[in-house]
C-alpha positions in Angstrom: -7.2 -23.2 -4.2 -4.7 -20.8 -4.0 -6.4 -17.2 -3.5 -3.7 -14.9 -4.8 -3.9 -11.1 -3.4 -3.1 -7.3 -4.7 -1.6 -5.4 -1.4 -1.9 -1.7 -3.2 -4.8 -0.6 -4.8 -6.5 2.7 -4.9 -10.3 3.1 -5.8 -13.1 6.0 -4.9 -16.5 6.8 -5.3 -18.3 6.5 -8.6 -19.1 10.6 -8.7 -15.5 11.6 -7.1 -13.1 8.9 -8.8 -12.1 10.8 -11.8 -11.8 14.2 -10.6 -9.1 13.1 -7.7 -7.0 10.4 -10.3 -7.3 13.8 -13.2 -5.7 15.9 -9.8 -3.1 12.9 -9.5 -2.0 12.9 -13.2 -1.3 16.6 -13.1 0.3 16.8 -9.8 2.4 13.5 -10.5 3.0 13.1 -13.7 1.7 9.4 -13.4 -1.2 8.0 -16.1 -4.4 5.7 -15.5 -4.7 2.9 -17.1 -8.5 1.9 -15.8 -11.1 4.1 -13.5 -10.5 4.1 -10.1 -14.0 2.6 -9.3 -14.7 -0.5 -8.0 -16.3 -1.4 -11.3 -13.3 -0.8 -13.1 -11.1 -2.4 -10.1 -13.4 -5.6 -10.2 -13.2 -6.0 -14.2 -9.4 -5.7 -13.7 -9.0 -8.3 -11.2 -11.4 -10.5 -12.7 -9.4 -9.8 -16.1 -5.4 -10.6 -14.2 -7.2 -13.9 -12.4 -7.0 -11.7 -9.5 -8.4 -13.1 -5.9 -8.6 -10.3 -3.3 -7.8 -6.5 -3.4 -6.7 -4.5 -0.2 -7.9 -0.6 -1.3 -6.0 1.6 0.5 -7.7 5.5 0.7 -4.9 8.1 1.6 -7.0 11.5 3.9 -4.7 13.9 2.2 -7.1 16.2 4.8 -7.9 15.2 9.0 -12.0 15.7 7.7 -11.2 12.9 4.7 -11.9 10.6 7.3 -15.4 10.5 6.6 -15.1 8.4 3.8 -13.8 5.6 5.9 -17.4 3.8 6.1 -18.0 3.8 2.3 -14.2 1.9 2.3 -15.6 -0.8 4.9 -18.6 -0.9 2.9 -16.9 -2.3 0.4 -16.2 -5.6 2.2 -19.9 -6.1 2.0 -20.4 -5.4 -1.7 -17.9 -7.4 -3.4 -16.2 -10.4 -1.1 -12.7 -9.7 -3.4 -12.5 -6.4 -1.4 -10.4 -6.1 1.7 -10.5 -2.5 2.5 -8.1 -0.4 4.6 -8.9 2.9 6.0 -7.8 6.1 5.7 -6.3 8.4 8.7 -4.8 11.8 8.7 -1.7 12.4 10.9 -3.7 15.8 12.6 -6.9 13.3 13.5 -7.3 12.0 16.9 -6.4 8.4 17.8 -10.4 7.6 18.2 -10.6 7.6 15.1 -8.3 4.6 14.4 -10.9 2.9 17.1 -13.6 3.7 14.4 -11.5 1.9 11.5 -10.7 -1.0 13.8 -14.6 -1.1 14.7 -15.7 -1.1 11.4 -13.7 -4.2 10.5 -10.8 -2.7 8.6 -7.6 -3.9 8.6 -5.2 -1.6 8.5 -4.4 2.5 7.2 -2.5 3.7 4.9 -0.3 7.0 5.1 0.8 8.9 2.5 4.0 11.6 3.6 4.4 13.2 0.5 0.2 13.4 -0.5 -0.2 14.4 3.4 2.5 16.6 3.7 4.2 15.2 7.4 8.0 13.6 7.7 6.9 10.1 9.5 9.4 11.0 12.2 7.3 13.6 13.1 5.8 13.7 16.9 2.1 14.0 16.1 2.8 11.1 14.2 4.0 9.1 16.7 0.7 8.9 18.7 -0.8 6.5 15.4 1.7 4.0 15.4 1.3 3.8 19.0 -3.0 3.0 18.7 -2.2 1.1 15.5 0.2 -1.2 17.0 -2.0 -1.4 20.2 -5.1 -2.1 18.0 -2.9 -4.7 15.6 -3.6 -2.6 12.5 -1.2 -3.0 9.8 0.4 0.4 8.4 1.0 0.6 4.9 2.9 3.5 4.0 4.6 5.0 0.7 8.0 5.7 0.6 10.5 7.3 -1.5 9.8 9.5 -3.9 7.3 10.2 -6.9 7.2 9.5 -10.7 8.1 13.6 -10.9 11.3 13.2 -8.7 9.8 15.1 -5.6 9.2 13.7 -2.5 11.2 14.7 0.8 8.5 13.7 3.3 9.2 10.4 2.7 13.0 9.6 2.6 13.7 5.9 3.6 16.1 8.0 6.6 13.0 9.1 8.0 11.1 5.8 8.8 13.8 4.4 11.1 13.1 5.9 14.1 9.1 4.7 14.4 11.2 0.8 13.2 12.7 1.1 16.6 10.0 2.0 19.1 7.0 0.5 17.6 9.1 -2.9 16.9 5.2 -5.0 17.2 4.0 -2.2 15.0 2.6 -4.5 11.4 4.6 -2.4 8.9 4.2 -2.3 4.9 6.5 -0.5 2.9 6.2 0.5 -0.8 7.5 0.0 -3.9 9.8 -2.4 -2.3 11.3 0.3 0.3 11.6 3.2 -1.7 10.5 4.7 -5.0 13.7 5.8 -6.8 15.3 5.6 -3.3 16.2 2.0 -2.6 20.1 3.1 -2.2 18.8 3.3 1.5 17.5 -0.1 1.7 19.4 -1.3 4.1 18.2 1.2 6.8 14.5 -0.5 6.6 15.9 -4.1 6.9 15.8 -7.0 9.5 12.6 -6.4 11.4 10.2 -9.6 11.7 7.5 -6.5 11.6 8.2 -5.2 8.3 6.9 -6.1 4.9 7.4 -4.6 1.2 5.2 -4.3 -1.6 5.9 -4.2 -5.5 3.6 -1.5 -6.3 4.6 0.1 -9.7 7.6 -1.4 -10.2 7.4 -4.0 -12.8 8.5 -2.3 -16.1 9.6 0.7 -14.3 12.5 -0.5 -13.5 14.8 -3.1 -14.9 14.6 -6.2 -13.9 18.1 -7.1 -12.5 17.4 -4.6 -10.1 13.6 -5.6 -9.3 15.1 -9.2 -8.6 18.2 -7.6 -6.7 15.6 -5.8 -4.3 13.7 -9.1 -3.5 16.8 -10.9 -2.5 18.2 -8.3 -0.2 14.6 -8.0 1.2 13.7 -11.3 1.4 10.9 -13.1 -0.6 9.0 -14.0 2.5 8.5 -10.3 2.9 7.6 -9.6 -0.2 4.0 -8.6 -1.1 2.6 -8.4 -4.7 1.0 -4.8 -5.2 0.1 -3.2 -8.4 -0.9 0.4 -7.6 -3.9 0.2 -9.7 -5.5 2.3 -11.5 -2.3 3.2 -12.7 -1.1 -0.2 -13.6 -3.0 -3.5 -15.1 -3.4 -6.5 -13.0 -3.3 -9.0 -16.1 0.4 -7.3 -16.8 1.4 -7.4 -14.2 0.5 -10.6 -12.5 2.1 -12.7 -16.1 5.4 -10.4 -15.1 5.4 -11.5 -11.1 4.8 -15.2 -12.9 7.0 -15.5 -15.9 10.3 -13.4 -13.7 9.8 -15.4 -10.1 8.6 -18.2 -11.5 8.1 -21.3 -8.9 8.9 -18.2 -5.8 5.9 -16.1 -7.6 3.3 -17.9 -5.2 5.0 -17.0 -2.2 4.9 -13.2 -3.0 1.1 -13.4 -4.6 -0.6 -15.6 -2.0 1.5 -17.2 1.0 3.1 -13.9 2.1 -0.3 -11.9 2.2 -2.4 -14.7 3.6 0.4 -14.9 7.0 0.3 -11.2 7.4 -3.3 -10.9 7.6 -4.1 -13.7 9.4 -5.9 -15.9 7.0 
């Protein structure tokens, strides 16, 4: 039986989820479609016929790494959840060792939210350690919904790709939300994947397909950006638009990347 993966979701503890999402909505001009809680995610996954979801925490402050234990425990609560860890560029690399020891398969970095440039030297220690530990790094790349986002321009990732050829990298939003003119800067690396988060319905179908064709469909992962997107809507979109190739993005590519 084919398992379908969403490689880009965000949830938070019940007591803080609404406050955090409200802050994101007010800051970036996005709107949630679901509660950003575990139960909200599981309900959306079920309705959309999605089997597994990668959960991506963002440590906007160094002290937020304390929540990694909560995220790590999600896989014990539900076998549908594949949690990643959160880390900040100002954290010590020992935090990455803790993340790996917890069984988390990767981390998420969001330069616009964490206020760092991906080519800053202080971040390189994280890339080096993640490469050593075999951790995947999911990067936000490109701009935000409101057009801001100088920290995550595609050109700022070129140096790390050259410096860490064995680092497993996923670039969200097909390589740069609202910045796809620079996609060519990111191509040609065996260790780099791209996800579809937040794009279906937010860009023209023709552009969506052209970006996937340029990247190569074997390097693309299905991602929704839950709770800002709906699993049923996104799943139907991918199946309709990609037809026989949908299985690569939904199942085969994420399984290969995760070694499943």
